[in-house]
C-alpha positions as CSV (number, residue, x, y, z in Angstrom):
1,X,-3.3,-71.1,61.2
2,X,-2.4,-74.8,61.4
3,X,0.2,-74.1,64.1
4,X,-2.4,-72.3,66.3
5,X,-5.1,-74.8,65.8
6,X,-2.8,-77.8,66.4
7,X,-1.5,-76.3,69.6
8,X,-5.0,-75.4,70.8
9,X,-6.4,-78.8,70.1
10,X,-3.5,-80.5,71.7
11,X,-3.8,-78.4,74.9
12,X,-7.6,-78.9,75.0
13,X,-7.1,-82.6,75.1
14,X,-4.1,-82.4,77.5
15,X,-1.8,-84.1,75.0
16,X,1.9,-83.1,75.1
17,X,4.0,-82.7,72.0
18,X,5.8,-85.9,72.9
19,X,2.5,-87.8,73.3
20,X,1.2,-86.5,69.9
21,X,4.6,-87.3,68.3
22,X,4.4,-90.9,69.6
23,X,0.9,-91.3,68.2
24,X,2.1,-90.2,64.8
25,X,5.4,-92.1,65.0
26,X,7.5,-89.0,65.0
27,X,9.9,-87.3,67.4
28,X,8.8,-84.3,69.5
29,X,10.8,-81.9,67.3
30,X,8.5,-82.6,64.4
31,X,5.4,-81.5,66.3
32,X,7.3,-78.5,67.6
33,X,8.1,-77.6,64.0
34,X,4.4,-77.8,63.1
35,X,3.5,-75.5,66.0
36,X,6.3,-72.9,66.0
37,X,8.3,-73.0,62.8
38,X,5.6,-73.0,60.2
39,X,6.5,-76.6,59.0
40,X,3.5,-78.0,57.2
41,X,2.6,-81.7,57.4
42,X,1.7,-83.7,54.4
43,X,-1.8,-84.7,53.5
44,X,-1.5,-88.1,55.2
45,X,-0.5,-86.5,58.5
46,X,-3.3,-84.0,58.3
47,X,-5.7,-87.0,58.0
48,X,-4.2,-88.6,61.0
49,X,-4.4,-85.3,63.0
50,X,-8.0,-84.8,62.0
51,X,-8.8,-88.3,63.4
52,X,-6.8,-87.8,66.6
53,X,-8.6,-84.5,67.3
54,X,-11.9,-85.5,65.8
55,X,-12.1,-82.4,63.6
56,X,-12.1,-81.7,59.9
57,X,-8.9,-81.0,57.9
58,X,-10.5,-77.7,56.9
59,X,-10.7,-76.8,60.6
60,X,-7.0,-77.7,61.2
61,X,-6.0,-75.5,58.2
62,X,-8.2,-72.6,59.4
63,X,-10.5,-72.7,56.4
64,X,-13.5,-73.0,58.7
65,X,-14.4,-72.6,62.3
66,X,-16.6,-75.6,62.2
67,X,-14.9,-78.5,63.9
68,X,-17.3,-81.2,62.9
69,X,-16.3,-83.8,60.4
70,X,-18.6,-85.0,57.7
71,X,-19.1,-88.2,59.7
72,X,-20.2,-86.2,62.8
73,X,-22.7,-84.3,60.7
74,X,-24.0,-87.5,59.1
75,X,-24.4,-89.0,62.5
76,X,-26.4,-86.0,63.7
77,X,-28.6,-86.2,60.6
78,X,-29.1,-90.0,61.1
79,X,-30.2,-89.5,64.7
80,X,-33.0,-87.1,63.8
81,X,-35.0,-88.3,60.8
82,X,-36.8,-85.0,60.4
83,X,-33.6,-83.1,60.1
84,X,-32.2,-85.7,57.7
85,X,-35.3,-85.4,55.6
86,X,-35.0,-81.6,55.6
87,X,-31.4,-81.8,54.5
88,X,-32.2,-84.2,51.7
89,X,-34.9,-81.8,50.5
90,X,-32.7,-78.8,50.8
91,X,-30.1,-80.5,48.6
92,X,-32.6,-81.4,45.9
93,X,-34.8,-78.3,45.8
94,X,-33.6,-75.0,44.4
95,X,-36.7,-73.2,45.8
96,X,-35.8,-74.2,49.4
97,X,-32.2,-73.2,48.9
98,X,-33.4,-69.8,47.7
99,X,-35.7,-69.5,50.7
100,X,-32.8,-70.3,53.0
101,X,-30.5,-67.7,51.3
102,X,-33.1,-65.0,51.6
103,X,-34.0,-65.7,55.2
104,X,-30.7,-66.9,56.9
105,X,-29.7,-63.4,58.1
106,X,-33.2,-62.3,59.3
107,X,-33.9,-61.7,63.0
108,X,-35.9,-64.3,64.9
109,X,-38.8,-61.8,65.0
110,X,-38.8,-61.5,61.2
111,X,-38.6,-65.3,60.8
112,X,-41.7,-65.7,63.1
113,X,-43.5,-63.1,61.0
114,X,-42.7,-65.1,57.8
115,X,-43.9,-68.3,59.5
116,X,-47.2,-66.6,60.4
117,X,-47.7,-65.5,56.8
118,X,-47.0,-69.0,55.5
119,X,-49.5,-70.5,58.0
120,X,-52.1,-67.9,57.0
121,X,-51.8,-68.7,53.3
122,X,-54.5,-70.9,51.8
123,X,-52.3,-73.4,49.8
124,X,-55.3,-75.1,48.2
125,X,-56.3,-71.8,46.4
126,X,-52.7,-71.2,45.3
127,X,-52.4,-74.5,43.6
128,X,-55.5,-73.9,41.5
């Protein structure tokens, strides 16, 4: 998977094997080996590749299809305080995690119905 992802990312950014090799301090044959011969780079090279292509190491290795790095995600959270607050609450509260697990695969129509039910509930009565 690394070979496919590396080639894809390199082509998306219009970087030749030679240019990538120069950025990493290698010769072109090393990059070719990564892309065609199944040669796997060490951890330090994976870190450099993830920085060059602004993607996660997990994405490079094919463990996820999400390209965003943790820094990207943190940046998005920081730019929207409401989402950041939601994320913090989700991490801390098991009930919200369960709610997410139970609803994540529902259709938009079903989610809207659940929202209507929640809005119709009288929470003051429930707390007593």
